[in-house]
N, C-alpha and C positions, 0 to 999 in steps of 0.2 A: 575701838574697831569691831565691827559685826563679826560673829563667825563665818559667816562667807567671805569676808573680807580676810580674816584670819586662814581659811584654808588656801583663797585663790594665791595668797602669798606665798604659801608653803610649797604650794606646787609650783608655782615659778620658782621658787627656789631651787625643787629638784630640778626643775628643767636645766636650770643654770649649771646644778653641780653633775650633770651629763654631758654638758657642752663643755665644761673645764677640762673635765675627767680622759676627753677625746680630742680634745683641742688642736692637737698633734696633726690630727686627721682630719681636720674640719678647715685648716688653713689651705688644703691643697684641695677643697672639696670643687670641681668644676663649674657645676652649676650655679655657686655664692659667686666664684669666681667672677664669671660670665655677666653677673647684675651689677654691674659699677655703676653709681648713682642712685642708686635706690637706697631708700632709707632703713626700708625692712627687708630681711633676708630671711631665707627657711632653710632647718637644717632639720634632716632625718634624727630623732632621735629614739634609739631603741629600749624598750624596756621600761617604758613609765606607766604606774599605774593611774589611767583616767578616773577622776571623781563621778560617782554615781549619786542620783536624788532618788529617793523614794517618797511618795507623796502618801500621806494617809496614815491610818495606824497599821501595826502588823496585825497582819490577818483579816483583814477587813475588805480583800478583795482587790478586783483590779486586774491591768493586763500582767499575761504572766503568774498569776494566781487564780483557787479553785479548780476544777476536775478539768481533766483533760490528758495527754499522755506524751512524754518527751517528743517533739518531732513535729507536732501537729501544725500547722498554718495557723496563723493569728489572725489571717483573713479570709473573705472566702473565696472557693477556687480551687483549681488541683496544683496540685505543685508541679513544676516544668520538670522533664527529663535532666538528671545531675551528669556529670563528668567525670570518669573516672572513682576510682575504689575510695571505699573510706581510710581514713588514717587513723592512727592512734597517739599520735603526738602532737603536745601545742605548736603553735605556732609563732612567728616571730613579729611581734607586734610591734609597729612602726607611727611613730607621730612626726609632723613635718609642725617643727615649735616656729612660731617666726619672732625675732630678736632685732632689737636695732644694731646696726653696721656699728655705730659708735660703744653701744656696751660690748659687743663682740669685742672689739678694737682695746676697750678698756679690760677687758678676760686676759688677753692677749700680751697687754702692758703690765699687770701683776704679775702673771705667769713666769714672762723674760726678765720682771724686775727692773720694767726701763726706766729712767730718770725722766723727769718733764725736761724737757727744752729749753733753755734760756735764749730766746731772741736777742737779735740785733737788729738797730735800723728800724725806724716808724715814720717814714717820711710817703712813700710811694701811693700806698694805697689809705683812704680815711673811712673809718665807720662811723657812727654817729652816738653822739652821749645827750642826756638830755639836764638841762641844769636849771636852776628856780633863781631865777633874776628878776623876776618880775613880778609886780602886785594889781589883782585886778576886784573886783565887785562881787565876782560871784566866784563862785567852787565849791568841791566837795569839803565838808565840816572837817574833814581830816588833813586840810592843807589851810585851815583858818591862821591868819598871822596873827597871834593873840595881842603883839605890841602895837601891831598898826592899826588895829581894830579899840583897843582902848584910847588910843592917842585921838582916832578920829572921834570916838564918844566923848572925850573931854573938850575938843575945839567944839562940838555940837554944846552942849553943857555951856561952855565958855559966850558963844557969840549969840545965847539965847538969853542969859543972865540965870542960870538954870543953877550954876555950881555953887556950893556952899563949903568952904575952905574950913572950919569947923565940924561940919559933917562930909567928908570927900568921897560922896557913895557915886561909885559910878556906873551907870547900867548902859551897856550897848545897846541903840536899835537894829534891828535889819539895815537899815541903809548905810551903820557904820561898820559895818563886816569887811572885811577885806582877808583876800584869800593869795597864797603862792600862785606863782602860774609861770611853766618853765617853758624853754623856747629850746630846741634843738640845735645843735653846735658840732661840726665835725670834728673828731677824736684822730689824729694818727696812729696806726695799727701797723705792727710789724707783720713782715709779709714775706713771703721763701715762693723761688724757682727751683725745679728739679730737673735735673739735666741728667737723661736717660743715655747711654752710647752703649752701643752693641757691635760686635763685628759680626758681619751677614755674610763671611765668607762659605764657602763650599763644607767644611766641616762644621758650620753650625747647621746643626738640623732640626725638626720641628718637636724633641725631645729638649733639648736644649733651651730652646724659644719658650717651651710652657714653662720650665722652670723658671726663668725670667721673668715670665706673665706674671706668675704667683709671689715671686717676692715683689717685683714691683706694685702688686696691687695693695699688700699689707705697708709697705712703705709710704705709698702715695693715702692710705688711712690715718697710720699716724700721725704723719706730718700732719695732715689737715686737722687732727685731732689740735694740733700745738698752735696750731695759726687760720687765722680768721682766712686770709687769700693763699692759695697756691696755684703757682704756674709750672706746666709740664714742656720740656722741648723734649724730642726724641732724634736723637745723632747717628746713622748706621755709619757703616766702613768696612772697604777690604782693604785694597790701597790706597782708597781716597776716601773721603766722608762727605755726607751731605745731612741735610736736616727732611725727613719726613712726617705725618702724621702719625697718630698711634695705632691703627690700625694696620699702617703700611709696616711700621717699625715691627711689627709681630707675626709679619707672613713672610716679608720680602726674604729671597733666598739668590745672593748672588753667587759670586765664583771668585774665581784670581786668587792673587797673594793678599799677605795681611800685614796693613801698617797700623798700628796702634796710635802712632805718634800724629797721625791725620785727625782721628777723633777729640786727640785731644787739644791740636792745635785748631779746628773750626770750634770747638767747645770754649778756647779763649776770644776768638773773636767773636763768637755771640754773645758771651758776656760783656765784653768792651763795648760791644753796640748796643743792649739793651738793659744792661742790669749795675747800676752803680755800685761797686761793694759796701757802700760804708751806710745803704739804703735798703739791701737786698740779703734774705739770708739763703746763700747758694748752697745746693747740697748736689754730689756728683757722682753717680753711679754707673760704674763701666763693668759690661758682661762678656765675657771673652769664652775660648776654648782652651787658649793660653799659647797657641801657634803663633808666632810674630818674625816678622824678618830679621834675622839676627841682629843684623846692625841699624837697626831702628830702634832697639830697646836704648842705648843711650840716649837719643833725640828725645823719647818716649819721657826717659827721667829728667830729663831738661827740663823739657816742658808743662811739666808737673811741679819741679823744683822751683822755676824763677815765675811763673805766670798764672797759676791752679791755686798751689798750695797755701801761697799768701791771703788770699782773697775768698776761699773755701770754708765753709762751717765744716765741713765733710767729703772725703772723697773715699767712696768705698769701691775695691774690687772683688768682683762676685767672677769666681772660675767655673765653668758648670761642663767640669768634664770628667771622667771617670779615672784619668790615669794617679797612679799614687805614687810615678818616678818618673823622672827626665825633667830636662831642662824645660821650665816654661815663663812667661811672662811673669807667674807669681815668683818665680827664683831671683827675677830681676829687681820685682818693684820692693823686697824685702832690704834693699840698701836705703830703703826710706822710711822703714820699721820706727825710729825713732820721731819721727813727725806725728803730734798728737791726735791731729786729723787726718790721717790715713788710716783705715782699715782693710784686709784683705782674708777671703774665704774662700774653701772649697763648697760648691755646691753641687755634688755627684748625683742627688738623686732628691726625690721629695722629702724625706727626712731632715735634708740638709737644709731646705728652706727656713724650718723652724730654727736651729742653729745661725744660721746666717741675719736673721731677722735680730737677736740677741748680740749677735757682732757688730752688726751695723749700728743700730741704734742705742746699743749700751751705754755711749758717751754720754747721752744728752746734750749734744751739741747744735 
């Protein structure tokens, strides 16, 4: 490895170290979250020393050397007027570092100690795999089939009467050479569907939806790292539920009462119509501020226990409120704490997102 490559590698390690150090802050960076679908994201990294290159021998002259006084312009022309007074403190240097989203997700996984997911089902989505099942007369030398080449050379010598059993020397001619060849075949691949459910009653404001959006972004990113294909569906509800697109999911604000069971019932019907549980990895994420019509709690638990938990890899409930007391849906949901695929947590502010991701994804289901 050349010295420049070593310096570049070291420099990128410094960048990654800065990002890891402030990972909690970056996962709620609004500009980055808004760039879904991009392979690279830009992250402002402070206090990084950029490498500088000086050409020529020391003292041999060049730009910035020789006669002159500090402040003299390097080009002809008069300097333009400045604004403001002179300062006596160094500025804060910011570098926009580009890093792949996949690498950022891996940093998050390492920081949270997330286990790899063990998918189930492999029938609905197919990828491709190359299998060497054929022999051809042309190809790269790295794929030459030595046994078949030897056989062809032996057949030629026998047919020509050139084979000597007492001196069995087989010399392949170019026309004797045979090469392995591959063909592409479909390969079943595990796939997943994420169904997001959110309360959109009047009490769910912009702050709450922002917390949901940031949390969902990293859930998407982690599951896409574990599965080749991921589908996302969005369900909103107040006293009644329905499906919307992603943009509407984060912007819709309604009113009226709240019946969490309506979203769970709709989710069950959606799965039944579109996703066979033995072929799909099903992830359910529900967000609410915790207010639910009291008589609806038992119905919600019944739908969860009988319809959703038996078929879901994971059911996660995130309560995006700032309360630390009082009866909420989380209080009711604690009756299902014994279930292995039920996870619940409070997401009271931006700091809560980091902890919620560890809670939701830490089981590796």
